[in-house]
matplotlib code that plots the C-alpha trace (Angstrom):
import matplotlib.pyplot as plt

x = [88.0, 86.7, 84.9, 85.9, 83.5, 82.1, 84.0, 87.3, 86.6, 85.9, 89.2, 91.1, 89.8, 92.2, 91.3, 90.8, 90.5, 88.4, 88.4, 85.3, 86.1, 83.8, 84.1, 82.8, 80.0, 78.8, 78.7, 81.3, 80.2, 76.6, 76.1, 74.7, 74.2, 74.9, 75.6, 73.2, 74.3, 77.9, 77.0, 74.9, 77.6, 80.2, 77.8, 77.0, 80.7, 81.6, 78.5, 79.8, 83.2, 82.3, 82.6, 86.3, 87.4, 86.8, 86.3, 86.8, 85.1, 86.3, 84.4, 85.1, 82.9, 82.3, 79.8, 78.6, 81.9, 84.2, 81.7, 80.4, 83.9, 85.0, 81.8, 82.3, 86.1, 87.0, 90.1, 92.6, 91.2, 89.6, 90.1, 87.0, 83.7, 81.8, 83.0, 81.1, 77.8, 79.4, 81.2, 78.0, 76.1, 78.9, 79.0, 75.2, 75.5, 78.3, 76.0, 73.3, 75.7, 76.9, 73.3, 72.5, 75.4, 74.5, 71.0, 72.3, 74.7, 72.0, 69.9, 72.7, 72.8, 76.1, 76.1, 77.8, 78.5, 79.0, 81.9, 82.6, 86.3, 85.9, 84.9, 88.2, 90.8, 92.7, 95.1, 98.0, 98.6, 96.2, 97.9, 96.6, 98.2, 96.2, 93.4, 91.4, 90.8, 89.1, 85.6, 86.8, 88.5, 85.6, 83.1, 85.3, 85.4, 81.6, 81.7, 80.5, 81.8, 83.0, 82.6, 84.2, 84.5, 86.4, 85.5, 86.2, 88.1, 89.7, 93.2, 95.8, 97.3, 94.5, 91.4, 89.9, 91.1, 89.8, 90.8, 90.7, 89.3, 92.5, 94.7, 92.3, 92.2, 96.0, 96.4, 93.9, 95.4, 98.8, 97.5, 95.1, 97.6, 95.4, 96.1, 95.5, 94.2, 91.9, 91.1, 87.8, 87.8, 85.9, 88.8, 90.6, 93.6, 96.7, 97.5, 100.6, 98.3, 94.7, 92.5, 89.6, 91.5, 93.9, 92.4, 95.9, 96.7, 98.4, 97.4, 100.3, 99.4, 102.3, 104.2, 106.9, 107.0, 109.8, 108.2, 104.8, 106.5, 108.2, 105.0, 103.0, 105.5, 104.5, 100.8, 98.1, 94.7, 91.3, 89.1, 86.2, 86.2, 88.6, 90.0, 92.1, 94.6, 92.8, 94.7, 98.1, 97.0, 95.8, 99.1, 101.1, 99.1, 99.3, 103.0, 103.3, 101.1, 103.0, 106.2, 104.9, 104.5, 100.8, 99.8, 97.6, 95.1, 93.4, 90.3, 87.3, 84.3, 82.0, 82.7, 81.2, 83.2, 86.6, 86.6, 85.9, 88.6, 91.2, 90.2, 90.7, 93.9, 92.5, 93.5, 91.7, 92.3, 93.7, 96.9, 98.8, 101.6, 103.8, 105.4, 109.1]
y = [78.8, 77.9, 80.6, 81.0, 80.4, 83.3, 82.1, 82.1, 85.6, 86.8, 85.5, 87.4, 90.7, 92.6, 92.1, 95.0, 94.6, 97.4, 98.0, 100.0, 101.7, 101.4, 105.1, 105.9, 103.3, 103.8, 106.5, 105.0, 107.3, 105.9, 102.2, 100.2, 103.3, 102.9, 105.7, 104.8, 107.4, 106.3, 102.6, 103.3, 105.5, 102.7, 100.1, 102.1, 102.8, 99.1, 98.2, 100.6, 99.1, 95.4, 95.0, 95.9, 94.5, 91.7, 92.7, 91.5, 93.7, 93.9, 96.2, 97.5, 96.6, 100.3, 100.9, 97.3, 96.0, 98.5, 99.7, 96.3, 94.9, 97.6, 97.2, 93.4, 93.6, 91.4, 93.1, 90.9, 87.5, 84.8, 85.4, 83.9, 82.3, 85.5, 86.9, 84.3, 86.1, 89.3, 87.4, 85.8, 89.1, 90.9, 88.2, 88.4, 92.2, 91.6, 89.2, 91.8, 94.3, 91.9, 91.3, 95.0, 95.6, 92.7, 94.0, 97.5, 96.2, 94.0, 97.1, 98.1, 94.6, 93.7, 89.9, 90.3, 86.9, 87.2, 85.1, 85.4, 85.7, 83.4, 80.6, 80.7, 82.5, 81.4, 83.9, 83.5, 86.4, 88.4, 88.0, 85.8, 82.4, 80.0, 80.5, 78.6, 80.9, 78.4, 79.8, 83.3, 82.2, 80.0, 82.8, 85.1, 82.5, 82.7, 86.5, 87.1, 89.7, 88.0, 90.1, 89.8, 92.1, 92.7, 89.8, 87.9, 84.8, 81.8, 82.5, 79.8, 81.6, 83.7, 81.7, 84.4, 87.7, 90.8, 90.6, 94.0, 94.5, 96.4, 93.3, 91.1, 93.4, 93.6, 89.8, 89.1, 91.7, 89.9, 86.3, 86.9, 89.1, 92.1, 94.8, 97.4, 97.9, 100.8, 101.9, 103.9, 106.2, 109.3, 111.6, 112.6, 110.4, 110.3, 113.5, 114.7, 115.2, 114.3, 116.5, 116.1, 117.9, 120.1, 122.2, 122.9, 119.2, 118.6, 115.8, 113.5, 112.6, 110.4, 108.2, 105.6, 102.4, 103.9, 107.2, 105.5, 103.1, 106.0, 107.9, 105.0, 104.6, 108.0, 108.2, 108.3, 106.5, 107.9, 110.0, 107.6, 104.2, 101.9, 98.6, 97.8, 100.7, 103.5, 105.2, 104.1, 100.5, 101.0, 102.5, 99.7, 97.1, 99.1, 99.3, 95.5, 95.4, 98.2, 96.4, 93.5, 95.7, 96.5, 100.2, 101.3, 104.1, 106.0, 107.8, 109.6, 107.3, 110.1, 111.9, 111.0, 109.0, 109.0, 105.2, 104.8, 107.3, 105.4, 102.1, 103.6, 105.3, 108.7, 112.0, 112.2, 113.8, 110.9, 109.4, 106.7, 104.5, 103.8, 100.3, 100.0]
z = [63.4, 66.9, 68.9, 72.5, 75.3, 77.3, 80.3, 78.3, 77.0, 80.5, 81.8, 79.1, 80.4, 82.7, 86.3, 88.7, 92.4, 93.9, 97.7, 98.6, 101.9, 104.8, 105.5, 102.1, 102.1, 105.7, 108.3, 110.7, 113.5, 113.5, 113.9, 110.9, 108.7, 104.9, 102.6, 99.8, 97.3, 97.5, 97.2, 94.1, 92.6, 92.9, 91.6, 88.5, 87.6, 87.9, 85.8, 83.1, 83.1, 83.0, 79.3, 79.5, 82.8, 85.3, 88.9, 92.4, 94.9, 98.4, 100.8, 104.3, 107.2, 108.1, 110.9, 110.6, 111.8, 113.5, 116.1, 117.2, 117.3, 119.7, 121.7, 122.2, 122.7, 119.8, 118.5, 120.4, 119.5, 121.7, 125.4, 127.0, 126.2, 127.1, 123.7, 121.7, 121.9, 120.6, 117.9, 116.6, 116.8, 114.8, 112.2, 111.8, 111.1, 108.6, 106.8, 106.8, 105.3, 102.6, 101.5, 101.5, 99.1, 96.9, 96.4, 95.7, 93.0, 91.5, 90.8, 88.4, 86.8, 88.4, 89.3, 92.7, 94.3, 98.1, 99.5, 103.3, 103.9, 106.9, 104.5, 102.5, 104.6, 107.7, 109.4, 111.8, 114.2, 112.1, 108.8, 105.9, 106.2, 103.9, 101.4, 98.9, 96.0, 93.7, 94.4, 93.4, 90.2, 89.2, 89.6, 87.6, 84.7, 84.6, 84.3, 87.9, 90.3, 93.5, 96.6, 100.0, 102.9, 106.1, 108.4, 111.6, 110.5, 112.1, 113.4, 114.2, 117.1, 118.5, 117.8, 115.7, 114.2, 112.5, 108.8, 107.2, 103.8, 103.0, 103.7, 101.8, 98.8, 98.6, 99.0, 96.2, 93.9, 94.2, 94.0, 91.2, 89.2, 89.0, 86.5, 89.2, 92.7, 93.4, 97.0, 97.1, 100.2, 101.4, 100.7, 97.4, 98.1, 100.3, 102.1, 104.0, 107.1, 107.9, 105.6, 107.9, 110.6, 108.6, 105.8, 104.5, 104.1, 100.7, 98.4, 97.4, 93.8, 92.8, 95.2, 94.7, 96.6, 98.7, 99.5, 100.2, 102.7, 104.4, 104.6, 106.0, 108.8, 110.2, 109.1, 111.6, 111.5, 110.8, 113.1, 113.1, 114.9, 113.0, 114.3, 111.2, 110.8, 108.9, 106.0, 107.3, 107.1, 103.5, 102.5, 104.0, 102.2, 99.0, 99.1, 99.1, 95.9, 94.1, 94.9, 92.8, 89.8, 90.2, 90.2, 93.2, 93.1, 96.0, 94.8, 96.3, 96.1, 97.1, 93.8, 90.5, 88.0, 89.8, 90.2, 86.5, 85.5, 87.6, 86.1, 82.6, 83.6, 82.8, 84.3, 87.7, 91.1, 93.1, 94.6, 92.8, 94.0, 91.0, 90.9, 91.4]

ax = plt.figure().add_subplot(projection="3d")
ax.plot(x, y, z, "-o")
ax.set_aspect("equal")
plt.show()
């Protein structure tokens, strides 16, 4: 009887795409400010789960992206050459953020492999148009954890575009046939109003594709600087994933073990969009 290679064994593990939200990993009201405890908490949980699952990590840009993008007026694509300095400065900070995360995960023995979205994604009018996912699938076969974040990418119509980590995570979950998609945020899940503004906001624990789509159409964005749609944007991307039969969870990344519980489908305070 032939034994399978480590790479083959890795590919048989269920794949989970985890989107680590920029609001949970950074202070989005203060430029270039990571939340070290939340980053370490996420890294430890993924480390604990790697024997049972393969992972692709997608992370938000947080204060490393949203604030400078607004400062340099990059949200509408290429308009004039004066934007190029700001574009380069923002990309430099995104690289710095990526390396900070990689070092944090390495402390927990997670072999995170950074892949810039701009190296394998092309958008058209801000939506993903073409990709080359071979680098991601090849790293997965080796047992690594590919990592990408929100980025500024080439756009066929607008020169460049802001690609949200939410859109990227949803796209990868569908294309890579993930077993589930988990959004890690700084709140307990999806609420009927903004829990940061309304103390009586009610957590919506179980959503269908239909009810989530209806809710996303009227949801508002976050209170912090956000150029990619806030919670409403996350829900819209999640609906497309759940409609393909992939369950989607929204968990609080600032609380211990909730990411791990969602990965294991255990009882946990969260919101879940149930596939149709």
